[in-house]
C-alpha positions, 0 to 999 in steps of 0.5 A: 581653939576654933577662934585661933584657927580662924584668926590665923587664916584671916592673917594668911589671906591678908598677906596674900592680898598684899603680894604683887599681881604677877606673883598671884597664882593663876587658875588653870584647867588642871593641865600641866605639872600638878607640882607646879601649882600649889593651892592656898585655900581655894586660890592656886598660886605659882609659888608661895613666898615665905615670910621672914619673921626673924628679929633684926639685930640691935644696932650699937649706939654710935659714940658721941663726937669728940669735943675740940678739947678731947681731940687736942688732949689725944693729939698731945698724948700721941705727940708726947709718946712719939717724942719719947720714942724718938728720944729713946731711939736717939740715945740708943743710936748714940750709944751704938755709934750711929751718929749721922748714918744710916739715914733714918736710923741715926741719932741725927734723924731721931733728934730732928724728928723730935724737933719737928714735933717739939721745936723747943725740945731741950734734950733734942737740941742738946743732942744735935749739939753732940751730933755736930761735935762728934762730926766735927771731931771726926772731920778733924781726925780725917784732916790729921790723917791728911784725908782732907776730902773726907774732912770737908765732906763731913763738915759740909754735913755738919753744917746741916745739923744746926743753924748755929754754924760757929763751931763748924766754921772754926773747924773749917779754919782748923782743917785749913790750918792743918792743910796749910801746915802740911803743905808747908812741910811738903814745900820744905821737903821739896826744897830740901830734896832739890837742894840735895840734888834728889830731883825725883824725890822733889817730884814725888813731893810735888805730886803730894802737894797737887793731891792736897788741892788749892796749891796751884801757885805753890806747885807752879813756883816749886816746878820752876825752882825744880827746873832751875835746880836741875840746871844749877845742880843743887847744893849740899848742906855746908857747901861753900860757894862764891860768885865772880864779878861779871866785869872784873877779876873779883870774887865775893867772900865765901858763903855756906849753904844753909838748907831750908828748915825750922826752929824756935826763935828767941828764949824761954822765960826760964833761960838764965840771963834772958832779956825781955826783948828775946820773946815771945818764942816763936817758930820760924820756918825757912821754905827756901835755903839760903847762903850766909858768909862763912866768916865775917867780912875781912879788912882785905875784902872791904878794901876791894869794895872801897877801892872799886867804888871810892866809898866813904864810911860813916867813920870817915865822914864823922871823923871818929869811932870807938876803940878799946883803951888798954890803959883804962880798960874801957871803950873810948871815942877817938878821932881819925879812926877808920875801917882800916884799923883794929879794935885799938885804933892801930893798923889792922891785919888783912885777915881780921874782921873789918870793924868801925863800920856802920849798918849803912856801910854794910848795906853799901858793901852787899849792894856792891856785891849784888850789882857786880855779880847779878846775884841777890846778895844782902845782909842776913835777916835776924831770923837767918842769923840766929838759925845759922848761929844755933846750928840746929841746937836749942841750948843757950849757946851753940856748943851747949849751956855752959863754958866750952870744953875747948876753944870754939869762939873768941869769947871772954875767957877766964884765962884771957889776958890783955896786953896791959895784963887785964882780965875779964871780971865776968867771964866763962869759967875755965875757958881761954881762947888766948885772944883779947880783941878780934881774932883773925877770921876762922881762927876757930873750928866752925859750928855745926852748920860750917860757919866760923866766928858767928858766936863770938869775935865781933857782933854783926849787923843784920838787915832788920829794924829793931823791935822791942819784942817778937810780937807779930814778927815774921815767921818765914825768916824774912827781914822785919823792916819798917820804912824809916826805922831809927834803930837796927839789930846787932846779933852774935857775941863779940870778943868782950861779951859777957856770958849772958850776952854771948847767948844765941838769943841775945840781941841789941839795937843801935843807930844805923850810923853806929860804929865801934871796935866790936861791930862788923858784919857778914854777907848773905845770899838768896839761892 
């Protein structure tokens, strides 16, 4: 027990000797506060320090550093988790219709985040295809609703979705096509309004055209035409017009106003009697109206041209033409037949359609009209002729699909009889018009467009060169002409046409100097 106490005292004294000098208690004379001095053994001190004898806590052993392989595995795991999380979010966004909006919370953003983590991720790439397709679909829908600004803005965004821009470029072409088609419809509507004298309506259509954008040339042309229409007064459908020669007391033949419009030209593969050269069917749109002869040009009208110009026809130059022989019932060549003769080679009546005239002769006549009046007279184009012939109908003939119920044209009727008591072997059953050979013009009622004899009486020259099909044919109604072409087109039925040849789509070719008892022509004029 004594030894333990001695050891403790020794330890205390040893600790005291280790304290810094200023902290050692200084001995005084007993003055001052007796509490300020404490004694440790025989040595006074100012303050006694307490020893901290607590055991420090045990420090945790740090983990060993990651190896490169461990770090790569951890990062791969975290990347895969992020990929799966973004793919799930993308699928949910697609399901909820958040395809490209709002930014950061749409399928586009999530699929893009996946590809930032895994550039070859097939699910994300296919997802972006769907995103782009959806945006393209909505853009086309905007275009069909005539909201072209929204359509183009959406397509601009769609270009940013994927590097492959083929689908977007194709959509741009579709939108452009819709825009142009709508612009064409507006242009036709503006022209129709002008032709009808509705100038305020035309102005409203022009405003719509301006709103489409990129239509400056079309708008400017229509504005000029509108100004001319206001002065000219406008035309009405079926209205007849004619022009006076500038230097003589001569009038042109009457023409009928045909308004701008659209139709399907040619015949379908299923039409009875169809020829291969009548296809393919194609839509033709006339952006401007035109005038076409109310009747075929008559002998009297052609005589005025010959007398004024001393013109010699091809029949006169070649000294012959083709006439109908009553005894054989066939067409035959005969010498000294001219434009002044009828289908049999006899003197023709003044009001009969002029025949024995070639394409060259018809062109010379319309040039004479144009030069004499200063107006754009010409031959009809093939598209104009069929449009006028159909009269707004799509049937085999302008009156329907079979034999007419009443006399409508000079055709091969079952009841028609020639002077030599012949009848047609191929004919319209139950029909008769009581004519064999050309009838005087306007002997029958007009078709729905107010035009006489366009589906019968005589076949008629048009301006176009012959083409075996309508592949690459103009769709604006203009003449299809190739310089130096060897054949031209004859349209419309004649007095000897079979029912199949009298169809509205039927067409035949001939050399430009061809003339016979079945071919005449009528005029046309730009408005």
